[in-house]
DRENFI-339952 format. One record per residue (C-alpha): chain; residue in one letter; residue number from 1; y, x, z. Coordinates in nm, 3 decimals. Layout:
<nodes>
 c r   k       v       u       w
 A a NUM       Y       X       Z
...
</nodes>
This chain:
<nodes>
 c r   k       v       u       w
 A x   1   4.563  -8.061   6.893
 A x   2   4.534  -8.271   7.185
 A x   3   4.264  -8.026   7.355
 A x   4   4.519  -7.750   7.306
 A x   5   4.768  -7.931   7.476
 A x   6   4.553  -8.041   7.754
 A x   7   4.437  -7.700   7.815
 A x   8   4.791  -7.535   7.793
 A x   9   4.989  -7.777   7.972
 A x  10   4.793  -8.002   8.219
 A x  11   4.488  -7.759   8.305
 A x  12   4.723  -7.475   8.354
 A x  13   4.936  -7.675   8.600
 A x  14   4.601  -7.826   8.794
 A x  15   4.474  -7.479   8.799
 A x  16   4.779  -7.284   8.915
 A x  17   4.636  -7.123   9.245
 A x  18   4.326  -7.315   9.247
 A x  19   4.139  -7.041   9.409
 A x  20   4.373  -7.062   9.725
 A x  21   4.398  -7.424   9.749
 A x  22   4.095  -7.578   9.649
 A x  23   3.846  -7.502   9.933
 A x  24   4.084  -7.616  10.173
 A x  25   4.184  -7.951   9.996
 A x  26   4.068  -8.321  10.135
 A x  27   3.850  -8.512   9.940
 A x  28   4.074  -8.769   9.880
 A x  29   4.321  -8.525   9.719
 A x  30   4.033  -8.387   9.502
 A x  31   3.946  -8.733   9.377
 A x  32   4.319  -8.807   9.273
 A x  33   4.333  -8.481   9.069
 A x  34   4.004  -8.549   8.902
 A x  35   4.110  -8.883   8.815
 A x  36   4.399  -8.692   8.618
 A x  37   4.131  -8.505   8.435
 A x  38   3.911  -8.826   8.371
 A x  39   4.215  -9.004   8.226
 A x  40   4.276  -8.698   8.005
 A x  41   3.925  -8.694   7.877
 A x  42   3.989  -9.063   7.770
 A x  43   4.292  -8.986   7.568
 A x  44   4.157  -8.674   7.417
 A x  45   3.802  -8.821   7.340
 A x  46   3.601  -8.536   7.479
 A x  47   3.476  -8.399   7.784
 A x  48   3.674  -8.150   8.002
 A x  49   3.533  -7.948   8.299
 A x  50   3.567  -8.097   8.618
 A x  51   3.803  -7.965   8.889
 A x  52   3.511  -7.844   9.088
 A x  53   3.385  -7.655   8.771
 A x  54   3.729  -7.518   8.727
 A x  55   3.740  -7.380   9.082
 A x  56   3.401  -7.250   9.092
 A x  57   3.459  -7.043   8.766
 A x  58   3.811  -6.910   8.864
 A x  59   3.702  -6.827   9.212
 A x  60   3.387  -6.630   9.101
 A x  61   3.590  -6.437   8.852
 A x  62   3.877  -6.341   9.091
 A x  63   3.600  -6.249   9.351
 A x  64   3.410  -6.028   9.094
 A x  65   3.754  -5.842   9.017
 A x  66   3.818  -5.795   9.385
 A x  67   3.443  -5.651   9.466
 A x  68   3.458  -5.423   9.134
 A x  69   3.822  -5.288   9.256
 A x  70   3.778  -5.073   9.588
 A x  71   4.144  -5.033   9.589
 A x  72   4.192  -5.395   9.643
 A x  73   4.290  -5.477  10.003
 A x  74   4.029  -5.763  10.039
 A x  75   3.740  -5.535   9.896
 A x  76   3.640  -5.459  10.245
 A x  77   3.560  -5.819  10.312
 A x  78   3.288  -5.830  10.064
 A x  79   3.002  -5.613  10.224
 A x  80   2.649  -5.609  10.080
 A x  81   2.360  -5.700  10.303
 A x  82   2.103  -5.419  10.323
 A x  83   1.896  -5.565  10.046
 A x  84   2.192  -5.515   9.805
 A x  85   2.129  -5.847   9.655
 A x  86   2.357  -6.087   9.879
 A x  87   2.672  -6.041  10.045
 A x  88   2.741  -6.087  10.425
 A x  89   2.877  -6.423  10.537
 A x  90   3.218  -6.375  10.675
 A x  91   3.233  -6.534  11.058
 A x  92   3.510  -6.757  11.132
 A x  93   3.634  -6.918  11.441
 A x  94   3.790  -7.240  11.267
 A x  95   3.728  -7.446  10.985
 A x  96   4.069  -7.365  10.855
 A x  97   3.991  -6.985  10.785
 A x  98   3.620  -7.103  10.660
 A x  99   3.804  -7.318  10.397
 A x 100   4.019  -7.005  10.269
 A x 101   3.959  -6.794   9.972
 A x 102   3.726  -6.512  10.111
 A x 103   3.467  -6.709  10.292
 A x 104   3.435  -6.950  10.004
 A x 105   3.406  -6.681   9.750
 A x 106   3.156  -6.501   9.947
 A x 107   2.943  -6.818   9.967
 A x 108   2.987  -6.883   9.604
 A x 109   2.888  -6.522   9.498
 A x 110   2.576  -6.560   9.705
 A x 111   2.473  -6.904   9.545
 A x 112   2.539  -6.764   9.194
 A x 113   2.304  -6.462   9.275
 A x 114   2.014  -6.672   9.419
 A x 115   1.769  -6.745   9.151
 A x 116   1.677  -7.125   9.101
</nodes>
């Protein structure tokens, strides 16, 4: 029952628009939110995914939907390289743009596609 409450209430609040704000969030603020998850783990008695894992999963899911939909306005930002295995990195002039959704999503997709 506690796990369902955590997923429905706490995790949904923590992850609202996480794909937009997580990449640009300060490490100090990420640590504060991670402490909330850690406190909930102690109360529930089982491990929950970290904020980093939640962000990665949701960003990849959203980015793959955009790549699959040619009608999406952001579809043209996901340009494959000639090999077709990776996406072209988005060049930015400042760190504020580099920490936005599209450049971070391209990096995550490229990392997910590289065999390890």
